[in-house]
C-alpha positions in Angstrom: 38.3 -9.5 -3.3 41.1 -7.0 -4.1 38.9 -5.5 -6.8 36.0 -5.0 -4.4 38.3 -3.6 -1.8 39.9 -1.2 -4.2 36.5 -0.1 -5.5 35.3 0.5 -2.0 38.4 2.6 -1.1 37.9 4.6 -4.3 34.3 5.4 -3.5 35.1 6.0 0.2 37.7 8.6 -0.7 35.0 10.6 -2.6 31.8 10.1 -0.7 33.0 9.1 2.8 31.3 5.7 3.0 33.1 5.0 6.2 31.1 7.7 8.0 27.9 6.1 6.8 29.0 2.6 7.9 30.0 4.0 11.3 26.6 5.8 11.6 24.7 2.6 10.8 26.9 0.6 13.1 25.7 2.8 16.0 22.0 2.2 15.2 20.4 -0.5 17.3 17.1 -2.4 17.0 15.2 -3.5 20.1 14.9 -7.2 20.5 11.7 -8.6 22.1 9.0 -11.1 21.4 7.3 -8.8 18.9 10.4 -7.8 17.0 9.2 -9.8 14.0 6.7 -6.9 13.2 9.7 -4.6 12.5 10.3 -6.4 9.3 7.0 -5.6 7.6 8.0 -2.0 7.0 11.0 -3.3 5.0 8.7 -5.9 3.2 6.4 -3.1 2.1 9.4 -1.1 0.8 10.6 -4.2 -1.1 7.3 -4.7 -2.8 7.2 -1.0 -3.7 10.7 -1.3 -5.3 9.4 -4.4 -7.3 6.4 -2.4 -8.4 8.7 0.5 -9.7 11.1 -1.8 -11.5 8.4 -4.0 -13.2 6.3 -0.9 -13.9 9.2 0.7 -15.8 9.7 -2.4 -17.8 6.0 -2.6 -18.7 6.1 1.1 -19.8 8.5 0.2 -22.6 5.6 -1.5 -24.4 2.4 -0.2 -22.8 0.2 2.3 -24.7 -2.1 4.4 -22.4 -5.0 4.9 -24.8 -8.4 3.2 -25.2 -7.5 2.1 -28.7 -4.2 0.5 -27.9 -4.1 -0.3 -24.2 -5.6 -3.8 -24.4 -3.7 -4.7 -27.5 -0.4 -3.5 -25.9 -1.0 -5.8 -22.9 -1.7 -8.7 -25.3 1.5 -7.9 -27.1 3.5 -7.8 -23.8 2.0 -11.2 -22.7 2.4 -13.0 -26.0 5.3 -11.4 -28.0 7.7 -9.8 -25.5 10.1 -12.3 -24.0 9.1 -12.9 -20.4 6.5 -10.1 -20.7 3.8 -12.3 -19.2 6.1 -13.0 -16.2 6.9 -9.3 -15.6 3.2 -8.4 -15.8 2.2 -11.2 -13.5 4.9 -10.2 -11.0 3.7 -6.5 -11.2 0.1 -7.7 -10.5 1.0 -10.0 -7.6 3.5 -7.5 -6.0 0.7 -4.8 -6.1 -1.6 -7.1 -4.0 1.2 -8.2 -1.7 2.4 -4.6 -1.3 -1.0 -3.6 0.1 -1.2 -6.7 2.3 2.2 -6.0 3.8 1.2 -2.3 4.3 -2.0 -3.5 6.1 0.1 -5.7 8.4 2.7 -3.0 9.0 0.0 -0.4 9.8 -1.8 -2.6 12.3 1.4 -3.8 14.0 2.5 -0.1 14.5 -1.0 0.7 15.8 -1.2 -2.1 18.3 2.4 -1.5 19.5 1.5 2.2 20.0 4.5 3.1 17.9 2.7 6.3 16.8 3.4 7.9 20.2 5.4 11.1 20.8 7.8 11.8 19.1 6.7 9.6 16.2 3.4 11.3 15.2 4.8 12.6 11.9 6.2 9.1 11.1 2.7 7.7 11.6 1.0 10.4 9.5 3.4 10.0 6.6 3.0 6.2 6.8 -0.8 6.5 6.7 -0.7 8.9 3.8 1.5 6.4 1.9 -1.1 3.7 2.7 -3.8 5.8 1.2 -1.6 6.4 -1.8 -1.1 2.6 -2.1 -4.8 2.2 -2.4 -4.8 4.9 -5.0 -2.1 3.0 -6.9 -4.4 -0.1 -6.8 -7.5 1.9 -8.0 -5.7 3.8 -10.8 -3.8 0.8 -12.1 -6.8 -1.5 -12.2 -8.2 0.2 -15.4 -5.0 0.2 -17.3 -5.4 -3.2 -19.1 -8.7 -1.7 -20.4 -10.5 -5.0 -20.0 -14.2 -5.7 -19.3 -13.9 -6.3 -15.6 -11.7 -3.3 -14.9 -13.9 -1.0 -16.9 -17.1 -1.8 -15.0 -15.3 -2.0 -11.7 -13.9 1.5 -12.3 -17.4 2.7 -13.2 -18.8 1.4 -10.0 -15.9 2.8 -8.0 -16.2 6.3 -9.4 -20.0 6.2 -8.9 -19.3 5.5 -5.2 -16.9 8.5 -5.2 -19.6 10.5 -6.8 -21.9 9.9 -3.7 -19.5 11.8 -1.4 -21.5 14.8 -0.1 -20.8 18.3 -1.5 -17.8 17.3 -3.6 -18.9 14.0 -4.9 -20.0 15.0 -8.4 -16.8 17.2 -8.9 -14.7 14.3 -7.6 -16.3 11.8 -10.0 -15.8 14.1 -13.0 -12.2 14.7 -11.9 -11.4 11.0 -11.7 -13.2 10.2 -15.0 -12.1 13.2 -17.0 -15.7 13.7 -18.0 -19.2 12.5 -17.2 -18.6 8.8 -18.2 -15.8 6.3 -18.0 -14.1 6.7 -21.4 -10.6 6.7 -23.0 -10.1 10.1 -21.2 -10.5 8.2 -17.9 -7.9 5.7 -18.9 -5.4 8.5 -19.9 -6.1 10.3 -16.6 -5.7 7.3 -14.3 -2.6 6.3 -16.3 -1.0 9.7 -15.5 -2.0 9.3 -11.9 -0.5 5.8 -11.7 2.9 6.4 -13.4 3.6 10.1 -12.5 1.5 11.9 -9.9 1.1 9.2 -7.2 4.7 7.8 -7.5 6.1 11.4 -7.1 4.1 12.1 -4.0 4.7 8.6 -2.6 8.5 9.0 -3.1 8.6 12.3 -1.3 6.6 10.9 1.7 8.8 7.7 1.7 11.9 9.8 1.9 10.6 11.8 4.9 9.3 8.5 6.5 12.7 6.7 6.2 14.6 9.7 7.4 12.3 9.9 10.5 12.7 6.2 11.2 16.5 6.5 11.0 16.5 9.6 13.1 14.1 8.3 15.8 15.0 4.6 15.7 12.6 1.7 16.2 9.8 2.2 18.7 9.7 0.0 21.7 6.4 -1.5 23.2 5.2 0.1 26.4 6.2 -2.9 28.5 9.8 -2.9 27.1 10.1 0.8 27.4 9.3 0.5 31.1 12.3 -1.8 31.7 15.7 -0.7 32.9 18.3 0.1 30.3 20.4 -2.9 31.5 17.4 -5.3 31.0 16.7 -4.3 27.4 18.1 -6.4 24.5 19.2 -4.9 21.2 20.9 -5.8 18.0 23.0 -3.6 15.6 21.0 -2.4 12.6 24.1 -2.9 10.5 24.9 -5.6 9.6 22.7 -7.8 11.8 19.2 -6.5 11.3 19.9 -5.4 7.7 21.1 -8.9 6.7 18.0 -10.5 8.2 15.9 -8.0 6.3 17.7 -8.9 3.0 17.2 -12.6 3.7 13.5 -12.1 4.2 13.4 -10.1 0.9 15.1 -13.0 -0.9 12.5 -15.5 0.5 9.6 -13.2 -0.5 11.1 -12.8 -4.0 10.9 -16.6 -4.3 7.3 -16.7 -3.1 6.5 -13.9 -5.6 8.1 -15.7 -8.4 6.2 -18.9 -7.6 2.8 -17.1 -7.5 3.6 -15.3 -10.8 4.5 -18.5 -12.6 1.8 -20.8 -11.3 -1.0 -18.2 -11.0 -0.3 -15.7 -13.8 -2.5 -12.7 -14.3 -5.3 -13.1 -16.9 -6.3 -10.4 -19.3 -9.9 -11.2 -20.1 -11.9 -9.5 -22.8 -11.5 -6.0 -24.1 -13.8 -3.3 -22.5 -16.9 -2.5 -24.5 -18.4 0.9 -23.5 -21.8 -0.1 -24.8 -22.0 -3.6 -23.3 -24.0 -4.4 -20.2 -22.1 -5.0 -17.0 -21.3 -8.7 -16.4 -22.8 -10.3 -13.3 -20.8 -10.3 -10.0 -18.6 -7.2 -10.6 -16.4 -6.7 -7.5 -13.5 -4.4 -6.6 -10.1 -5.6 -5.7 -9.9 -7.5 -2.3 -8.6 -4.4 -0.4 -11.7 -2.4 -1.3 -14.1 -5.4 -0.8 -14.9 -4.8 2.8 -16.1 -1.2 2.1 -18.0 -2.4 -1.0 -19.7 -5.1 1.0 -20.6 -2.8 3.9 -22.3 -0.4 1.5 -24.4 -3.3 0.2 -25.7 -4.1 3.7 -26.7 -0.5 4.5 -30.4 0.2 3.7 -31.2 2.4 0.8 -32.5 5.2 3.2 -31.7 6.0 6.8 -34.2 8.5 8.0 -33.8 11.4 5.5 -30.4 10.4 4.3 -29.3 8.0 1.5 -27.7 4.9 3.0 -24.8 4.9 0.6 -24.0 8.5 1.6 -24.1 7.6 5.3 -21.7 4.7 4.7 -19.2 6.7 2.7 -19.3 9.5 5.4 -18.6 6.9 8.2 -15.7 5.5 6.3 -14.3 9.0 5.7 -14.6 9.9 9.4 -13.0 6.5 10.4 -10.1 7.2 8.0 -9.5 10.7 9.4 -9.7 9.5 13.0 -7.3 6.6 12.2 -4.9 9.1 10.5 -5.0 11.4 13.6 -4.8 8.7 16.3 -1.5 10.0 17.8 -3.3 13.3 18.6 -6.3 11.9 20.4 -4.8 8.8 22.0 -3.4 10.8 24.9 -3.2 7.9 27.5 -0.7 5.8 25.6 1.5 9.0 25.0 1.8 9.1 28.8 3.0 5.5 28.9 -0.3 4.0 29.9 -2.0 1.1 28.1 -5.3 2.4 26.6 -7.5 -0.7 26.2 -10.1 1.2 24.2 -7.5 1.7 21.5 -6.8 -2.0 21.4 -10.5 -2.8 21.2 -11.0 -0.4 18.4 -8.0 -1.8 16.5 -9.2 -5.4 17.1 -12.7 -4.4 15.9 -11.2 -2.9 12.7 -9.2 -6.1 12.0 -12.1 -8.4 12.5 -14.5 -6.1 10.6 -12.1 -5.9 7.6 -11.4 -9.7 7.5 -15.1 -10.8 8.0 -16.5 -8.3 5.4 -13.8 -9.2 2.9 -14.6 -12.9 3.2 -18.4 -12.2 2.9 -17.8 -10.0 -0.1 -15.6 -12.7 -1.7 -18.0 -15.6 -1.3 -21.2 -13.5 -2.0 
């Protein structure tokens, strides 16, 4: 204990840790029946940290080229000590990261936590959510297996259907007209350099805003008198609960990685025909399934183009919800906002299930 105390004192003399502890000790977290949703922001952060750590470990052996990518993954899984476990943890953490981000996003939405003065916090959070989907898409091709190759081909074909910029966007993503080794190299660069850099910058801004503004309170709690509100100190009470949850989640992640390890499949063959039943990852499945239900032509427009436009408009409106949801910013409950959010949740869940069992 003396060693730890001496170390703390040594660091404190140089970086003034006591000031930081005092600052955190003055931060309070609202306590109410929906307080559990506060933890999903920290859970998303935890999964991102796991992604970074395991991704760095995989980079020691991964080769980002069409000739060596598949074989390097095989080497990691069969020759590198615990390589199969690290890859499996990376894969499971990616899926759970996006799941936690979905939950965090909808909990913030339904609690109206995007209200003034938290508009920028919401926007940075939504931009990080879109980047998380970009992580999933760019990382899917990296094993260079058969399923990933054709799923990427389908995904970039859908991107190519975007009006006006579709063809340019498709070529930009693929690094050419077709999905080739150039596509793998490009998405590898996006996955390990470009997207993490942008995400880290947004995350820094997001966390600073959360610390500056504190946790948002639901409208019904905000209306209470100050003496009627319950709070807990952020440090150490809330932080210790957050860390305990991280520990439990780490155990769940380890169990999933051990008992349901990621499979590699067969190496991609650019000249082979696509296997039956190609589907995207679950977090894109509701969009993929929706496009399947839209008729080939709607009046003079292509059905796929109409579907993509609707998803783009919905995404922009969702991103900008703090700027058009004026009623909740005045402290009133806007039921239309709740109905729209409930529709979005049901739509995503139902279409994902239909896409999974189809």
